[in-house]
N, C-alpha and C positions, 0 to 999 in steps of 0.2 A: 504492499500500498504505500501508495506516494506523501509523502513530508507536509507537503501543500496541498490538499484536497483541493476540490471544485463545491463539493458539497459537504458540508460540513453536517449533525445530529447530533444534539446530544439531553441524553437524560429526556426527552418527549413523551408524554403521556397524553394524553385526551380522552377524558369523563364523559359519553353521551349518558345523563344520571345516574343509575346504578349501575352501567354498563360502562366499565374501562374502557374505549376502544384499543389505545395504542397506550404500555405502559412502559417506567425507560430505555425507552429505542435509543439506541446509537447507532449513527454509522457514520463511515469517511468516505465519502466517492472517488477515485482518483481521476485526474486529466486522461479520456478515452478508452476507460471501461466500457463496456457491456453488458448492467448486470440485469438478470431475471430477480422481481420478489417475486415469490407463493407464499402459497398456507394453503389453506381454509375460507371458503366464503364465511364473515366477519370476524376475521382476525387481527384484517388493522392494513393490508394495502392501501387499499385507497386511500383510508386517511389520512395516513402518513406520508404517500405521492401531492396530495392535494398542502399535504401541511408542509414540506417543501418546496411549493409556493407561493407558499403565503395567502392561497384561498382557505383554509381552514388553521383556525387559532390551537393552538397545542394548551396542556393546562398552564397554567401560572403555579412555577416551581414553590414549595415555603419558606419561608425565612432562613435564608444562611445559608439553600443551595444557588448562587448566582449564577453559576454555568450550567446548570441545567432547563428547559428547556427551551433555547437555542437554536435554531439554525440560521445558519447564515450560506452567501454562496458565491462564489468568487471572493473570499473573506469580508464580506459584505455581507452587511446584517440583514436578515430575511424579516423572523419575530423572534423576543424575548419574553420572560416572564407574562407568554399571555395576552400577548401584543402585539399585531403586522407593524414591522421598523416601518418608518415615513421615508424609508431608502429604499421600499422595497423596490417601488419602478424600477431601479435600474438593474436587480438580478433576473426583474420579469423577461426582460427585453434580450434577455440572451440566454430561458428559458424559452422553452418551444411546447405547450402542454399540449398531449393529444389525450383524446376522453373515446368512448366507448359509440358514445353515436355523435361524434364527428365534429359537432362541432360546427357544422357548415353553414352560411343564409339558406336558407330550403331555395326562396324566388330569385336569391344572383344567381348570375352566372359564374361556374370556378372555375373561372381565368380575377374577376374579384373579392372573391371570394380567399383565391389564392394572395393577391395584393391588396391583401386587407392583414396582412405579417406585416405591411412596412408599417404601421401607423406611428409606428412608437417612432420612425425618424421622418417622417415626412408631414406629422402632422393629422390631426381628426379630422376637420377641417377638407382639405382636400381629398382624403378622401370618402368624405363624403358627397361630394360630386363628383366621382367619380376624375379627380382630372391629377389621374398618376401619370411623375415623373420617368419619364424615357430609360429611365435606372430601374427604373421598377415590373413599368410591362415588360422588360429582356427578363428583370431574375426574374417572374413567375409563369412569363416564358419555359425561360428554359428552368425552371424545376420539376416544371410539368411534364414539358420531358424526358424531366431522371426519374418521373416516378409513376411517367409512361402512358398519359395520362393526356397528353397534351392537343386529341383529336375532341374531347371533348370539354376544349378552352371557353365554346362561345355557350353551352348546356345550360343550364336551371341546373342548381346540384341538385335537387328535392325530382329529379329526373332523372339518376345517377342510378350504378347500383352502390349497395354501399361498401364494396370493397374500392370504386372509384369514388367518393368519397372520401376512404378514409387513406386511399391517396393526398387524396387533393388537400388532407390534411394537413401529413407530412412536407406536402412541395410548399402548404401557409407557413409551416414552419423551416424551412430555406431564405424562402424572404424576411422573412422578418433579421436571421443570420443568426442564430438560435445557435449557442455552443453544446446547450445542455436540450437533451430528448425526453421529458415524461411521457409517461406511454401508460395509462390506466385500464387495461384490458381490451388494448388496437385490436387485438380478433377476437371477441365474444361475440360479438354478432354476426360474421362473418364463414363460410361456406370456406371448408379446408383447401381450397384452390387458392381463392384471394386471401385469405389466414395466409398458409405459403406466403406469396407474395409478399406479402406489408413487411413479415417477416424480414424476409430474404432482403430487404426496401432501407429494411433499421441497421441492419445487419451492414448494409453495405459502409453506408453512412460513414458507420461507426468504425469500420473498418480503412473505406478510402478516403473519407472526411476527417478522420480521428473525432466524431460528436461523441460525446456521453451521453450512454442510453440507459436507462432505465422505465425498466417494462413489468407489468405486472400484466402477472396470466395468472390464470385456471390449469391453459392446457401443461406440462412439467412436460413434454416430451421435445415441445416448443422449446421449454427452456432451457434443456440436457443439452440439444444441439445447437441453436440459435447464440446463446451465453453463456461467458465463460467463468463469474463468480455469479454464484444465489447466495439471496436473504432469504431467509423461512423465519416469515412471523406464526405464529401459534393463540388463541385469544393475546392477543396485545404485545405478547413477549416476541422477541427477535428469541430462535432456537436452534438457525445454521447460520454458520453466515466465510462463508468460502468457494472452494473451486468448487466443477460444477463434477468435476469426477471423484467426490468426496459425497456425493448424494447415491447410497446406495437405496440395497430394497430395504434392510433394514429403517433407516436415516430417512426414507419417506412413510413407510409406515407407519412412523412414531412421530410423522410432524404430519396428517393423511389419517389415522386412524387403523382399528384391522378391513375395515373396510375398503380398505387400497387396493389390498391387493386384490379383489374381486371382480377390479376394473384394468389393474395396472395393466401396458400392450404389449405387444410384442417385442423382447429385441432390448426392452429394462436394461438393469445394468443388474447383475448378480451379487 
């Protein structure tokens, strides 16, 4: 692990009523890593990812625990003591967030949705009127070509398949010039072919462009196939953090429970 992580989480906890979604989770993410975040439903994966981007606040720590509940990105504050930093926008400009349900504006063209990734640099007003600079137009088309959906640039987003929309969301992050991609269950609602394509794109961006990728996955086989490091949560606690090769059958059953044995896929680690 690098001594200068691009993301750092220190003892982050989050409660919703009587339920603890995160329980003192600490994590460092190095530049250029591709990390799978796995665990059963309700284990805290999405809560952690949203907290990293400042979309969800974590609990304020008890007095005297000043270092707990602190999340930083690129060395700058995202949140601390239960409050999002007033400097969080600086971090968010460099963090692309890809959601399970794509988060595209359905009535807008795919091109416009992708160009919206530039708003952090050109300003909202120009974007509202579609007055895209030449640089943004070129970047948007290049990103659409990169993810293989340039032919659909003029189509409304809500007329596209889920896989096409998700690739558009990745293209938007490229136009944003994101250095980190946080992908929250990006393939959960896709067919197997589209899901594999999205994971291949994320892997290529990691390997070719050096982007840091943290992706939450229910499909453990995708985590093993595409990611070098895996972080597993169970009931809000971090129960594994290490190389993909370290996730043997016994560890996976420990994470997911004995029922996991019944759905273990062919060719899984022994």
